[in-house]
N, C-alpha and C positions, 0 to 999 in steps of 0.2 A: 739591520743586514746580514745578510745570511754568510757564511763562510759559502766559500768555495769546494773546500773538504771538512767535512765532521768526522772527527776520530768518535768510534765507536765506546761506549762508556756500558758494561756489564753492569746487570742489573746487584754483582754480587761484590762490584769493585769498588763500594764505600763502606765507610763506618758510619752507623746512625748518631748522630749530634747526642749530648747530652741535653736532655731538654725537661720543662717541668710536667707533671703529670699530663695528660689527655685532658682539655676541658669538655665540658656539658656538651651534649648538641646546640642547649639554648645556647651556651656561650660563646661555641665557634661559627654560630650566624651572627658575625658583627654586625651590627649597625647604628646609626646616628645616636649618640645619646644626648639627652637634654640636658642642659646648662643646668647646675646645681648653686647654691651661693659659694660653695667653695671653691668651684671650679675659677669662678670670677675672682675671688679674694686671690687664690695661688697664682694669677696670671693676668700680667699687667697688658700684656699685648693683645687688642683686639681680633687681630687676623693673624695668620700666618706670616712671617718673615724669613727664614730659613727653611729653603728646599733642596732637596734631593732627587735627581733622576737618575735612572739605571735601564739598559736593556739587559736584562738578565741571561737572554737565551737557555730560557726551561727555568722555570722558577722551582720546579722541585728539584732539578738536578742540583740547583744552586744551593738548597734547602740540604740534602742529602751528602753533600760533597765540600761545599766553602762556607756553612753559616757561622762556624764560630768565630772565621776571620771577618767577614761581613758584620755581623753581631759588634766586634769590639770597632769597627768603623764606624757603625751606625751611632756606639753609643758615645764616640769623640766627637763626631760631625753633630750630633744632636738634631737632627734636623725636626720642624714643624711637621712637615709635609713628604712625602716620600713617593714619587710616579713611578712605576715599573710599565717596564715593557717587555713584550715576548714573554707572556706567561704560559704559554702552551700547556693548558690545561684545560679540558674539556668542560662547557657548560653543565648544570644539571639536566636530567630528563633522560626517559628512557627512547632506544632506535623506535623511530618512525612516530615520536612524540612529540610536543611543541618542547623546545629547550628554553630554561631557566639562566640567563646568562649572568644575572648577578651571584647564582649559586656554583658553587664547584659539584662536578658530578659524583656521586655517590652512592648506586644503584648496583653496583657490582662488587665483587670481592677486592680485584684490585683497586676499582678508583676510590673505594671506602679506605683504603688501606694509604693511597695517595693524599687523600683529602686531610685523613687525621695526622699524617708526618707532616703538613704543611700546617694544620691550625693548632698544633703541638707546637710548633716553630714560631707561629705567630702570637701563642701564649705565653712564650717564654720575655723574661727581660731583654733590651728594652721594648718589645711589638706591643707586649699587652698593653701600652701607653697609647695604642692607637687605635683608631677605626679603621677598617678595612672596607672597600667598596672596589668590586671585579664586574668586568665586562668582557664575559670570553667567547671563544670561538665554539663551536658543535665539535669541534677535533681539536686536538694538541697542536694549537696553530696560531699564532698570532698571538691575542689577548692582552689587555691592561689589568693593571689593579692601582690601588690608590689609598695609601695610609695619612692618615690627618691624626696628630695629636686629641686626644679625648677633649683637650679645653679648648678647640677652636671647633665651632659648631657651623658647617657650612648653611647658610641659607637654603641652599636648594643643591643638588646634585643631578645632572643628567649623562646621559650615554651617547649622542648623537649631536652634530653640529648644527642639526635643525634643533636642538634642543628638547625635543618632545621628551613628553614627561615619560614614556613606556618605550621609545624606541631605543634600539643599540644599534651604534654603526655595526656594520658587515666585519666579521672577525676581531669585534670588541676591540676598536680603536680608539677610541676616545672615553676618555673621563673626563667630564666637566663639573666643578666646583665653583658654587659662589658665594661670595664672602660680604661682608658690609661693604668693604672699601677695595674689592679687586675681584677678579675672575681666575681659577688655576685650571688651565687647560693641558692635558695629558695625553698626548698623543702618539701610537706607533704608525707612521706613515709609510704608506704602500711602496713596495719597491718598486722602483720604475721597469725593471727589467731588460732586455735585450732587443725587444722586436715589436713592429707597428702590428700589435693585436690587444683584443680586447682586453684582457687581465695582464698586461705590459703597459706599452706606451699609453695606450687610451685610459687604462685604469687613473693611472697619474694624472694625468691631464685634468679630469674630471677632479680629482680629490683637490688639486691645486684650486681650480676655480671654486668648488665650494668654500676652500678654505678661507681665499681672498674675502669673498659673500660673507662670510661669518665674521672676520676681524671689522669690517666695513659696517656691517649692521650693529655690533656689538660696542661699539666705539666711547656709548656713555660710563664707562666703568673701566679703569686700568687692568689689564692681561697681563697674567706670565704664563707664558704658553714654555712648556719644557716636552723634550721625549725623543726618540729615534724620530730626524724629521727626515732621514734616508738622503741628504743633501748636501754637500760641502760647498756653501756660495761662491768663495774666491780660490784662485791657486794657491794661496797663504795656509788654506786649509786641507790640503792634502799634502803629503810626503814626498811625493814624485809625479808632479804635473802630466809633464809627457807620460809618464805611464798609462795612468788613468784616463789620459784624452786617447790612447791611440789601442783600447782596449779592445776586445771583440770576442765574439762565442761561437766559437766553430767558423770564423772566419766572414760571420753575415755581416754587412755592411748596411744599414737603415735608410732609406731613400732620402729621406732631409738628413743633411749631414751635421745640425744641430743637434741629431739625437745619435749621435755616434760616441762611443766612448764608455766608460764605466758607468754602470748605473749609481746616481747619487753625484755624479759630476759630469752631465752632460749639459752642453750649453742651453738646451732649450728648457731644463730643471733649476739650473743656476739663475736665468734669466726670470723666468715664474717666480722662484723663493725671492730675488730683489723686487719686483713688482709688488710682492705681499708685503713685505717690509716695509715701504717706500708709500705705498698708497693707505697700508693699515698704521701707519706712522708709529712703526717699531721700531726700536732696538737690538742686536743680539749683544746682549750682556758680555760674553766671554770677549768678542772682540773691542767691545767698549773700553775694555782695560785693559787688552792685552794686545797691541798693535803691529807687533812683531811676530815672526813666526817661530816656534818653538818647537825645534825637531826631536825633544826628550817628553815633553809635557803635553803639547798642542793638539793632539788627535784622542779621538775618544774611542775608534775601532781600530783594531790590526786585525791586519791578515793574518793567515795560519802561519804560525812558525817553521814550517815544513814546505817548500813549493815556490812555483814561482812569486807567491803576496807574502812570503816573506819580506818584513821588513816595510813592507808599503799600508801604510797607514792615513787614516780619512778622521774629519770631525763634523760628524753628524748628529750626534747629540747635543742638543742646545736647551737653553733658556732665554727666550725672545721674550721682552718686555716693553709695554706700551713707554713713546717717548716719555712721556709725563713721571714714569718710574725711574729716568735713567739716573736723575742726581741721588739717587738712594739706594744705588748700586753698590756695595760694600764689597764683597768679592764675588768672584765666579771664578771657580775651579774644577779642572780633571784631574782625576785623582789617580790614573793611571798612568804609566811612563815603560819606556821602553819596545823594543819589537820583543819582548820575553812574556810580553804582558804584565807586566807587577803592578797590581792593584788593581785588576780585573775581576779576580775572586769568581773565575773559572768560566766566565764570560769572553767573549770576543769585544764585548764595549766594558770602558770602564765607568763607573760613578761621576756624574758630574754635579756640583755644588751652587746654589745660589744665596747670598745672604742681601736682604735689601735694609736699609735703615729704618726706624720706627716713623722719621720725619723726614723731610728733605731739609738740605742745609739752609734754604732759604726761609723756611718757614719757624725755624730756631731763629734765626737772626731778625724777622720781624715780632718775635714774641717778645 
């Protein structure tokens, strides 16, 4: 979700993190590795069980300004898979030529330097232990990344809700990894916007319709769906329900009263999200464990500390899992707190984690 006021970060305002030497171009182009016998011996889990999702609000800026702190956090959490949204780095390809959304742009001096900074960060501990997949926009907008530990080998990775082998979702909003026992879906859901326009309400309605179709058509295998879903499902998921319900942009009031209010908290979005959960037999993992409102730790996005959005917070970053996985949910936590963005690592979103048990309690009783 975008802030309504963005501080200007000057190019020279950061200290470069101390990182390992730059990898070769071959190393930089990370692709899935084939399992070796050593991988099998050292990993007792077939599929990932510990997950982390984070809207980085510019991955490059986070690497430049917040990487040491985020690195320590990842080392402590030790996730098997890390889903990133709002990478905001352009896809490879020259102007006027077809773009390659699986690769970072590196055909200009500035883009080569930016790619080098990012790939050096990803070649340092603990990130060197992960394979990375990108789905990128043509410009510094949106985009997603998925990091999966080397010891876990997806059977298939695709980049659209249609699961086409070559097609990428517009703006790089989807990465889908299929494993033996589950699917992992990383999405950066389009913001609803404020108006009845093609790139606003209409775009979001189409997305929600396609998302419902996806979950209904892929119910053969349990789903772990994560990312910035750009919706706060219930009043408990926002800090100031009345403020968000009454929010307007330049006094504009949509024709349909269910479209009124803060993007992400309109009644129409919340109803559609509820339909996806209900008909898709899906569970909100955080709310499954945390029934009460938590004003300190219960929100994943926070408004800018200066201005009318100070202290206004929303839970819009999720782990949604199939109902059949609900009895395997061990923890689901948001790792930021307070209106001063502690634990947000420079973004306006904090990381959210999920851990599943290897087997359900019922299966243990039966064994």
